[in-house]
N, C-alpha and C positions, 0 to 999 in steps of 0.2 A: 796059924793061918787065920787070916781074917774071914769073918762070916760072909757068905755071898749076899749081894745085894737082893732085896726082895724083888720078884718078877713084877712087872708093870702090865697091866691089861688096860689097852685103850679101845674104847667103844665109840664108834660114829653113828649118830642118829640123823636119818635123813627125813625130812618132813615131806611126804608125797601127797598131802592133801590137795595142793594145787594141780599137780600132775594128773591125779586120779579124777579131779574135777573136770580138768580140760580134756581128758580121754572120755569121760562120761558125756560131756558136753558134745564132743565130735560124734560119738556113738548116737547121740540124739539127732544131730543133724543128718547123719548118714541114713538114720532110720526114717526121718521125714523125706529125705530125697527118693529112699527106695518105695516109700508109700505114695510118691507123687503120681498122679495120672498123666503128666507130661513126660515125655522121654528126655532122660538127662544123661549126657556124656562128658566125660573128660578125656582129653587126648593130648599126648605129648607134643611140644612144638616141634621138635627136630624129627622124630620118626613117624609122627602122626598116629601111632599106635594107641588105641584105647587103653587107659589106666582105670578107668570107672565107667560102668553103665549100671543104670537103675532097673528096676523090675518092669516098669512100663516099657522100656526099650527091649528088653528081652522077650517080653510078651507080643509085642507089635511086630518085632522082626522075625521072631521063630527060631533065633538062635541060641545056643546055650551060652553061659558066661565064658566057658573055657574057649568057645569058637570066636567069640567078639574080642577076647583079650589078645587074640592074633590077628585082628583085623584093624583097618584105619577107615575114616569117614568115606574114602573112595570107594570102598567096598559095598557100602549101602547107598550111596549117592551117584547113580549112574549119568547124571547130567554133568559130573565134573571129570576132568582129567587132572593129573598131578600138577601140571603148570597153571591151569586155570584156578585151582583150588588155592595154590600158592599165591596167585595173584589177589585172590579174594581176601586172604589173610593179611595182605600187605598193609592196609590202613590200621589194623591191630597192632602190628608189630611196629610200625614207625610212630604210634601214638596219635596219629591223626583222628582215629575214631576210637571210642571206648566200647562201643557196642555195635554190632552189625545185626541187621534184621533182613532176612530174604526169605523167598519161597523157593522149594525145590520138590523133588520127591524122593521118597525112600523106597528101596527094593528089599522086599521080604526074601527070607531063605527059600521060598518056593517060587520066586521069580516075579510075584506080583508087585505092583507099586502103589503107592497112596501118597497124596499131597500133603506137604508139611510146611510150616513156618518155623524158621530156626532164628534163635537170639542167641549171637554168639559173642563171647569175650576173652580177653587174655588176662591171665593173672600169673605171679611169680611168687615163689616161696622155697626156702631152703636151697637156693641156688638152681632151681629147675623151673622152666617156664612151660606152662600149659595152656590149653584152651577149653573153655567150659562152654557147653552148647545146651540150651533149653529148647526142646522141640515140641512144637503142638501139631496134633493130627488136624488138618483142616478139611477133611473130606466133606463133612456136612456143610461147611461154609461154601466150598466150591460147588456143592450141588445147588444150594439156595441162590448162589450168584448166578449159575447157569440157568436156573428156572426163571430168575428174574430177568436176565438178559433175553431169554427165549420169549417171556411174556411181552417185554418191550418191543421186540422185533416183530412179533406178531400184531401189535397194536399199530406199529409203522406200516407193515404190509397191509393192514385192514384200511388205514387211510389212504394208501396208494390205490388199493383195489376199489374203494368206494369212489375215488376219483376218474378211475378208468371206467367204471360203471357208468358214471354220470354222463361222460362224453359219448359212450357207445349208445346209451338210451336216447340220447338227442338224435344221434344219427339214425337209430331204429325207428323212432317216432316218424322222421322224415320219410324213411324208406316204406314204412307200413302204410302211412298216410297216402303217399303218391300211389302206392299199389292199389289202394282202395279206390282212388280216382280213375286209374286207368282201367280197372276192371269194371267199374261202373259205366264206362263209355264203350265198351266192348260188347258185341252181339254174343249171344249164348254158343254160336257155332263158331267163333272166332278161333282159328288154329293156334294163335298165340296165348290163349286163355290158360292152357296148361303150364306155359313157362311162367306166366304172371302168378299162378298159384304155387309154382315152385319157388318163386322168390319170396313169396309170403311165408311159406313153410321154413326157408332158411332163415329168414329174419326172426321168425318166431323162435326157432331153435337158439339163435343167438341172444334173444331176450331172456331165454331160460338160464342161459350161461351168466349173463349180467345180473339175474335175480340171485343166482348162486353167489356172485361176488358181493352183492349187497347184503346177503344174509352173513357172509363171513365178516363183513365190515361193520355189521349192525346198522346198515343204513335202510334196510328194507321195512316198509311200513307193516306194522303188525296190530292186531286187535287182541289183545290177552284176555282171556276168560277164566273162570274157575274151571279147573279140569279134574275129573276123577282120574287119578294117574293110571291106575290099572285098566279102567275102561278104555281110556285114550290109547294105551299101549297095545290092548288086545284089538281095537279098531284097526290099528295101523299094522299089527301082525297079520291080520286077515288079508290085508293088501299084499304085505310082503311075501306071504306064503304062495301067492299067485307068481312072484318074480324068482322063486327059487326052484331048482330042479327036484324031482322026487328023491334023488340022491343025497340031498341035504336035510337032515333031521333037525327039527326045531323042538328045543327042550323049554318048556314054560315054567319058569321059576318065580312067578309073581307072588310076593308074599301077601297075605291077607292084612287088612287094617292099614294099607298104605296111605299116607296123607295126600291131600289135594295139593295141586300146584297152580300157579296163576301164569298161564302163558297162552300164545295162540296155538290152535290145534295143528296149524301148518308147521310150527316148529317142531313138535312132538313127531309129526310125520317126517319131516326132513331129517331129523336126528336118527330115528330108528331105521328108515329106509336106506339112508346112506351108509349106516353102520352095517346093516344086514347085506346090502349089495357089495360093500367092501369085503365083508367076511366071506361071502359067496366067492367073490373072485380070489381071494387068497387061498381058499381050500380047493380051488380048480373044480368047483361044482360037486365035490363030495365030502362030507364030514358032518360035524353036528354044530349048530348054532344054538347057544343057550342065552335066553332072554330072561333076566330077572330085575325085581325092584326090591327096595328095602328102605327103611326109615334109619336116619344116622343122625347123631348130635356132633357137629364138628367143633373141637376144642382148640385151645390155645396151641397145644403141643402140634397138632396137625398144621395149623397154619404157620407154625414156625418152620416146619419141613416143607411146606408147600405155600410159598408167599403169595401166590395168585389167589389162594383160597380166603374164606372168611369164616368166623365163628357163626354158629347157629343151628338151627334144624333144617335138615335138607332130605329130600327124597333122592335115592341113588339109583338110576337105571343103568343096569350093566348088560353088556353084550360080549360074549366070549365065543371064540372059535377055535377049531381044532387044526388050523392051517400050520404052515411052516414057521410062523413067528416073524418078528421083524428085526432086521439087523440092527445093531446099535447106530451105525452112521446113517441109517435111514429113519430111524425113530425121531431124530431131533427136527426132522424136517416134514413129517407127515401131515402136518395141518396147514402147511403153507399152500396157498392156492397154485394151481398148475404144476405141483410137484407130484410126479407119479413114477412108479417103477414099471408100469405097463409099456408094451411096445406102441410106437406111433400109430395113432389112429384107433387105439383101444382103451382110451380112457382121457378125460379132461383134466384130472388132478384136482377137481373141485369138491368131491364128494366130502372128505373129512374136513376140508376148510369150512364148508357149509354147516357140519355138525359143530365144529368149534364156534362159529359165529352164532348160530341158533342157541347153543348153550349160555353163551355170554350175554346175548341179547334178552334171555330169560332171567338173567341174574346169577347164572351158575357158572360151572367150569367143567372141563373134560380131563380125565387122566387116562394114561394107558400103560400097561404092564406087558412086556413081551420078552421072551428069550427065543433065540433060533432054535427051532425044532419043538417050541412048546405052546404054539398058538399064541392069541393076543386076548387080551381083557381091557375093554374100553368101559369106563365108568363116568356117567354124566351126572353131576350134582345139580340139583334144581331146588331152589328155595321153596320151603313149606308155606302154603297158603293157610294162614291161621283163621282169618274171617272167612265166614261163609258167604261168598258173593254169589249173586245169580248170574248165570251166564249171560253174556251179552246178546241183545236181540239182533239177529241178522237182517240187515236192511236188504229189502227186495228191490229189484230194478225197476224203476218207474217206466210205465209205457210212454213212449216218447209222444208228446203232442205236436200239434202243427208248429213249424219252426219259424216263429215270428218273434222279432226282438232284435236288440243291438247288444253285441258282445264286444267288450274292449279286450284284446288279447295283448298282454304285456309278456314279450318273449325277445331275449336278446340274441337267440340262435337263428340266423336267417332261414336256414332250412325248415326248422320246425315253424317258426313264424308264417312261412309262405304256405305251408301245406295245411297248417291249423286254419289259416285265413281262407284258403281255397275249400276246404271241407265245409267250413261253417256257411261261406257263402253258397256253395252249391246246395247246401240244405236249406237255404232260404232265409238265413240270418244276415243282418247288417252288420258289418265288422269294422271296428276301429283298431288300429295297430300302434304299438308303442315299443320302442326297443330298449327302453331302460326306465328307471322309477320317474326321474324328472319328466320324461316325455309322457309317461302315464298320467302325472299330475296335470299337466298342461292340457292333455286331452280331456281329462274329467272337467277341468275349469271351463273349458270350451264347449264340450258336448255331454257333460255328465248327466244332464237332464233326459238325454235320450237313451241312455245306457241302462240295460237290464241286468247285466252281469258282467263281472271283470274276471277273466282268465289270466290268473298270475304265475308265472314261474318263480320259484323260490330263490334262485340265485341270479342277482341282477347287478350289473356294474353301477357304481357310484353310490348306491344307497342300500341298506340293508333291508330285509324284508320287513322288519318290525317298524323301520322308519317309513316305508312305503305305506304300510297298512295303517299307521297312525295318521298319516296326512290323508289317506283316502277316507278313512272314518270321520276326520275332521269335516270334509267336504260333503260326504254322503254316509250318515251314519248306518243305514241299514240296507245298503246296495250289496247284493250277495257277491262273494268272492270264491272263486273255485281255484284252490291252490294245486299247482302241478310241479313235478320234480322228477329228476332221473336219479337223484341221491339226496336223501335227507335224514335228519333226525326223527325216529319214529316218536319220541318223547316230545319234541318241539311240535310236531304237527298234531299230536293228540291233544297238546295243551292249547293251540289255537282252535281246534274244533270244540273242545270241551267248554270254553269260554266264549264260544261265539265269535271269535275273531275272524275266522273264515268258516264258511258253510259247507265246503266240500273239499275233497282231496282226490287227485288223480296221479298215479305213479306212471311215469313213462316207462317204455312205451304203451300206449293204451289202445284199445281197439277202437275203431271209428264209432261203432254202435254204442259202446260205453260212453264215449265222449258225448254223442247227441243226446243219450238218455239222461246223462248227469246234468248237462246244460238245461234240457227241458225240464227236469224235476225241480231244480234250483229256482228257475225262473218262475215256475208255477207256484212253488211253496212260499215264495217272497214277492209275488205277484205286485207290482206298483211300488215296491221298496225303493226303487232308484229315482222315482219322480218327483 
């Protein structure tokens, strides 16, 4: 018998270096995706079921991995139905688009939603097609956009409010002036005198409303001075206390060492009184009003979250109440003029818009925090005054001298021109009238040597205020000019006053006595200047 053949052992050696390297690389990629702060999803093209979600998706949505693996994008995107989502995917499927970028909302497990931006693309591999979605939570971006939009809207409303105030102030100047003329001609026992006084009172109340609009639009004339913030707040609190019932407690939380601010005392008064009265009304006359001050440094991070703000050192005036709070749908409108939740006849809707305008006019801003049932907290940011400026000297009203002289009235509103001419003429002045800048210059060329003062409205047709004043100064360099306006830039008027371009300013509507006193004062202090 032949000996058996020797057994043969065959060994196969497989080099798994590349496979392990690929698996290791894939593991690193998955680890990177899991650590990403963005939500990342992969879902099957046919079933739409999730085949991969990363840690950020699990954390933001509140679902477990096992739960999400049984779900589809439709379960977390309430804005879509299956047909609408399929239509969205169509450009990726037919190859007309490589990436889709769109905004929608995601719904968490607890039912709350948040805005997201989705970057979606299709990929194929190993006979399977899937979609890959990179998702950014854009809650912060949406908040900033909303704040910017609100700021822009308030600026636009401010311009509109200022224009309305300008027109109303012209009308009110005519009404109050004619009331003064009528009353002057009436006997003390005239039975209609009471009716005339009622007209005057109504016109003055309307003038207060327009002053509120001008404060909101930053068109009110102000005289800022260096203010000791705490002392200014305490002065206003003394007035506010008289406006509050005994059932409203005021808690004073003014911190020591508060920086000074540079603003008109009337601005501080408007801010605190309107916030206090608004809080009183929200608490229905019973609760606690807390007023505080603190110093703060606004940094870039705050500005990024509040784009209407700016960096620097600020004093924060805070007013908190224990009222019912403000509903979210109301919160976005509270600073708009004439917006009110009160019943008809119980509010003008100007209180908080005045606060908004006064804060902005002082170079600051206002924030509000409120939740239904939790009261409201208003914080007014006012820029710190670093320089130690001396308080402005308050000008005393001059005693009217005999009304002798010639006044050139430059006014394009017929009702205002007529009543001012009548008032000055009845007081004893000679009056020249011009309806625009060109007519005023012609009047000066013809009769300028007789003029003692120019009463000039700031808004003239045909020529700007600067152009009119330049030509007037060319003809008569030292003839006093009394500027008047129903709506103007406080900075523009202050510049002209500080540089001697004009010698006085009257905001419409003005009292007859103030008009006479101001005209007489300017004529006396610049006597002979026009000749």
